[in-house]
C-alpha positions as CSV (number, residue, x, y, z in Angstrom):
1,X,11.2,-25.3,-1.5
2,X,8.5,-22.0,-1.5
3,X,6.8,-22.3,-4.2
4,X,6.3,-18.2,-5.3
5,X,6.4,-17.1,-8.6
6,X,7.8,-13.0,-7.6
7,X,10.0,-11.7,-9.6
8,X,11.3,-9.3,-6.6
9,X,11.9,-9.7,-3.4
10,X,9.7,-8.3,-0.7
11,X,11.0,-6.5,2.6
12,X,9.1,-6.3,5.3
13,X,8.4,-2.8,6.7
14,X,5.9,-1.4,9.3
15,X,4.4,2.1,9.0
16,X,0.5,3.5,9.5
17,X,-0.3,4.4,6.1
18,X,-3.9,5.6,4.8
19,X,-5.5,4.2,1.7
20,X,-7.4,7.0,-0.6
21,X,-9.9,6.0,-2.5
22,X,-12.3,9.3,-3.1
23,X,-14.6,10.1,-1.0
24,X,-13.2,7.5,1.2
25,X,-9.5,7.1,3.7
26,X,-8.8,3.9,5.1
27,X,-6.7,3.2,7.8
28,X,-3.8,0.6,7.2
29,X,-0.5,-0.8,8.0
30,X,1.9,-1.4,5.1
31,X,3.3,-4.8,6.2
32,X,5.6,-5.3,3.0
33,X,7.1,-3.6,0.1
34,X,8.7,-4.5,-3.5
35,X,9.8,-3.0,-6.1
36,X,7.3,-2.7,-7.8
37,X,3.9,-2.5,-5.2
38,X,3.6,-2.9,-1.3
39,X,1.1,-4.9,0.6
40,X,-1.5,-3.4,3.2
41,X,-3.3,-4.6,6.4
42,X,-7.1,-2.5,6.5
43,X,-8.2,-1.4,9.8
44,X,-11.2,-2.0,9.1
45,X,-13.9,-2.6,6.7
46,X,-12.6,-0.9,3.6
47,X,-14.6,-1.0,0.8
48,X,-12.0,-1.1,-2.3
49,X,-11.9,-3.4,-5.4
50,X,-9.3,-5.6,-7.7
51,X,-8.6,-2.6,-10.5
52,X,-9.4,0.3,-8.1
53,X,-7.1,3.4,-8.8
54,X,-5.9,4.2,-5.4
55,X,-3.3,6.6,-3.5
56,X,-1.1,5.3,-0.6
57,X,0.3,8.0,2.0
58,X,2.5,6.4,4.2
59,X,3.4,8.3,7.7
60,X,6.1,8.7,9.8
61,X,6.2,7.4,13.7
62,X,4.9,11.2,14.4
63,X,2.1,10.7,11.7
64,X,3.2,12.8,9.3
65,X,3.3,12.3,6.0
66,X,6.6,10.1,4.5
67,X,5.2,9.9,0.7
68,X,2.3,9.4,-1.2
69,X,2.1,7.3,-4.2
70,X,-0.2,6.4,-6.9
71,X,-1.6,2.9,-6.6
72,X,-3.6,0.0,-8.1
73,X,-5.4,-2.3,-6.1
74,X,-3.7,-6.0,-7.6
75,X,-5.1,-8.5,-5.1
76,X,-7.4,-9.3,-1.6
77,X,-7.0,-11.9,0.1
78,X,-7.0,-12.7,3.9
79,X,-3.2,-11.5,4.0
80,X,-4.0,-8.2,3.0
81,X,-4.7,-5.9,0.2
82,X,-1.7,-6.2,-2.8
83,X,-1.2,-2.3,-4.4
84,X,0.7,-2.0,-7.7
85,X,2.8,1.2,-7.5
86,X,2.5,3.2,-11.0
87,X,4.1,6.8,-9.7
88,X,5.3,8.4,-6.8
89,X,4.6,11.8,-5.7
90,X,7.6,14.0,-7.0
91,X,7.1,16.1,-3.9
92,X,7.1,13.5,-1.7
93,X,8.7,14.3,1.6
94,X,12.4,12.4,2.1
């Protein structure tokens, strides 16, 4: 049995994304998504700390913006950077 205190299931979801922490834009890979957050893997050095307010721009396979969300960095580990989703851009493309 897995000892996981999660309230919401994670769903694997691979996509390229951009983690925005102005003035920096960081290329990341979306690893999984849940009802309230996402886990991303950095594609290089990402100078982000727990508690930082960020935006995550998820890209389509062609590199276009699929949608953008406001996020809060809630954890960092060897598995990646955990982001809590605060709001979704109302003008997100479907």
